[in-house]
VEXDREN-2710 file (C-alpha; in Angstrom, 1 decimal):
% VEXDREN-2710
k/r/px/py/pz
1/MET/333.0/-77.9/-73.4
2/ASP/333.2/-76.1/-70.1
3/GLY/336.0/-73.6/-70.5
4/THR/338.5/-75.5/-68.3
5/ALA/342.0/-77.0/-69.1
6/ARG/341.9/-80.4/-70.7
7/TRP/343.7/-83.0/-72.8
8/GLY/343.3/-83.3/-76.6
9/GLN/344.7/-84.9/-79.7
10/ILE/346.0/-83.1/-82.8
11/VAL/343.8/-84.0/-85.8
12/THR/345.1/-81.3/-88.3
13/VAL/348.6/-80.0/-88.2
14/SER/349.6/-76.4/-88.8
15/ASN/350.3/-75.0/-92.2
16/ASP/352.7/-72.7/-90.2
17/LYS/351.9/-69.5/-92.0
18/GLY/351.1/-66.1/-90.5
19/PRO/351.8/-64.8/-87.0
20/PHE/350.6/-67.8/-85.0
21/LYS/350.9/-71.6/-85.4
22/LEU/347.3/-72.9/-85.4
23/ILE/346.3/-76.6/-85.1
24/ARG/343.0/-78.4/-85.0
25/VAL/342.5/-80.5/-81.8
26/GLN/339.8/-83.0/-80.8
27/SER/338.9/-83.1/-77.1
28/ASP/335.8/-84.4/-75.3
29/GLY/334.1/-85.2/-78.7
30/HIS/334.6/-81.6/-80.0
31/GLU/337.1/-80.2/-82.5
32/VAL/338.6/-76.7/-81.9
33/THR/341.4/-74.5/-83.3
34/ALA/344.2/-73.9/-80.9
35/LYS/347.2/-71.6/-80.9
36/VAL/350.4/-73.5/-80.2
37/LEU/352.4/-72.1/-77.2
38/GLU/356.1/-71.8/-78.2
39/PRO/358.6/-71.0/-75.5
40/TYR/361.0/-68.2/-76.4
41/GLY/363.7/-69.5/-78.7
42/VAL/362.3/-73.0/-79.2
43/GLN/359.9/-73.7/-82.0
44/GLY/358.5/-76.8/-83.6
45/SER/355.6/-77.9/-85.7
46/PRO/353.5/-80.5/-83.7
47/MET/352.7/-83.8/-85.4
48/LYS/349.3/-85.3/-86.2
49/ASP/348.1/-87.5/-83.3
50/GLY/350.3/-85.6/-80.9
51/ILE/348.8/-84.9/-77.4
52/VAL/348.1/-81.4/-76.2
53/LEU/347.2/-79.7/-73.0
54/MET/344.6/-77.0/-73.9
55/PHE/343.8/-73.9/-72.0
56/PRO/340.9/-71.6/-73.0
57/LEU/342.1/-68.0/-72.1
58/ASP/339.6/-66.3/-69.9
59/GLY/337.4/-69.4/-70.2
60/ASP/336.7/-68.5/-73.8
61/GLU/336.7/-71.6/-76.1
62/GLY/337.6/-69.3/-79.1
63/LYS/340.9/-68.4/-77.4
64/MET/342.4/-71.8/-77.0
65/ILE/346.1/-72.2/-76.2
66/ALA/347.9/-75.6/-76.6
67/ILE/351.1/-77.0/-75.2
68/ALA/351.9/-79.8/-77.7
69/MET/353.7/-83.1/-77.1
70/PRO/354.7/-85.8/-79.6
71/PRO/352.5/-88.9/-80.1
72/PRO/353.1/-91.1/-77.0
73/ALA/354.8/-93.8/-79.2
74/LYS/357.4/-91.2/-80.3
75/ARG/358.1/-89.8/-76.8
76/THR/361.8/-89.7/-75.7
77/ASP/361.9/-91.9/-72.6
78/GLU/364.5/-93.2/-70.2
79/GLN/366.0/-89.8/-69.6
80/LYS/367.9/-89.2/-66.4
81/PRO/367.2/-86.2/-64.1
82/GLY/368.6/-83.1/-65.7
83/GLU/369.0/-84.5/-69.2
84/VAL/367.6/-82.5/-72.2
85/SER/366.9/-83.7/-75.7
86/TYR/365.8/-81.8/-78.8
87/VAL/364.3/-84.3/-81.2
88/ASN/362.7/-84.3/-84.7
89/HIS/360.2/-87.1/-84.2
90/ASP/359.8/-87.6/-87.9
91/THR/363.5/-88.2/-88.8
92/GLY/365.0/-89.2/-85.5
93/ASN/367.5/-86.4/-85.7
94/ALA/368.4/-85.4/-82.2
95/MET/370.7/-83.5/-79.9
96/LYS/370.9/-84.9/-76.4
97/HIS/372.6/-83.3/-73.4
98/ASP/373.3/-86.2/-71.0
99/ALA/373.4/-86.0/-67.2
100/ASN/377.1/-86.8/-67.3
101/GLY/377.9/-83.7/-69.4
102/THR/378.2/-85.4/-72.8
103/THR/376.3/-83.8/-75.8
104/THR/375.5/-86.2/-78.6
105/THR/374.2/-85.0/-82.0
106/THR/372.5/-87.6/-84.2
107/THR/371.5/-87.0/-87.8
108/LYS/370.3/-89.4/-90.5
109/LYS/371.7/-87.1/-93.3
110/ASP/374.1/-84.2/-93.6
111/LEU/375.2/-82.1/-90.6
112/VAL/375.5/-78.5/-91.8
113/ASP/377.0/-75.7/-89.7
114/LYS/376.4/-72.1/-91.0
115/VAL/378.9/-69.8/-89.4
116/GLY/379.0/-66.0/-90.1
117/GLY/382.4/-65.5/-88.4
118/ASP/385.2/-67.6/-87.0
119/CYS/384.5/-71.2/-86.0
120/ARG/386.6/-72.5/-83.1
121/THR/386.7/-75.9/-81.4
122/ASP/388.4/-76.0/-78.0
123/THR/388.4/-79.7/-77.0
124/GLY/390.6/-79.5/-73.9
125/GLY/391.8/-82.9/-75.2
126/ILE/392.1/-85.0/-78.3
127/TYR/390.0/-84.1/-81.4
128/TYR/389.0/-87.2/-83.4
129/ILE/387.8/-87.2/-87.0
130/ASN/386.6/-90.5/-88.4
131/CYS/385.9/-90.2/-92.2
132/SER/385.2/-93.9/-92.9
END
């Protein structure tokens, strides 16, 4: 491996312990350990067979950083410009902020809100509850 950025595939997921999330990645016929880059405030544990873009810091293969994506078959597609989705690719739970201003939360099980203070809903319109 030549110390340049390249694509890889996750072969071993993180056990998510310690100060850094580490994964094993296969690229160009080699397997390396990479530290998952997590943008501030957004964290997730990448899935096996996910795709990563890998960068060896200072060209050092022992200092590999990875930007992880889900396996291609689980990628969220057909999004319009400006839309943002947060998705658990195992369960399908999601929060989608549509281009038209609508936010949709989808969950396969319970939806739990933990509030340490007041909880207010200001709808600016009608508040519907369907308990069917």
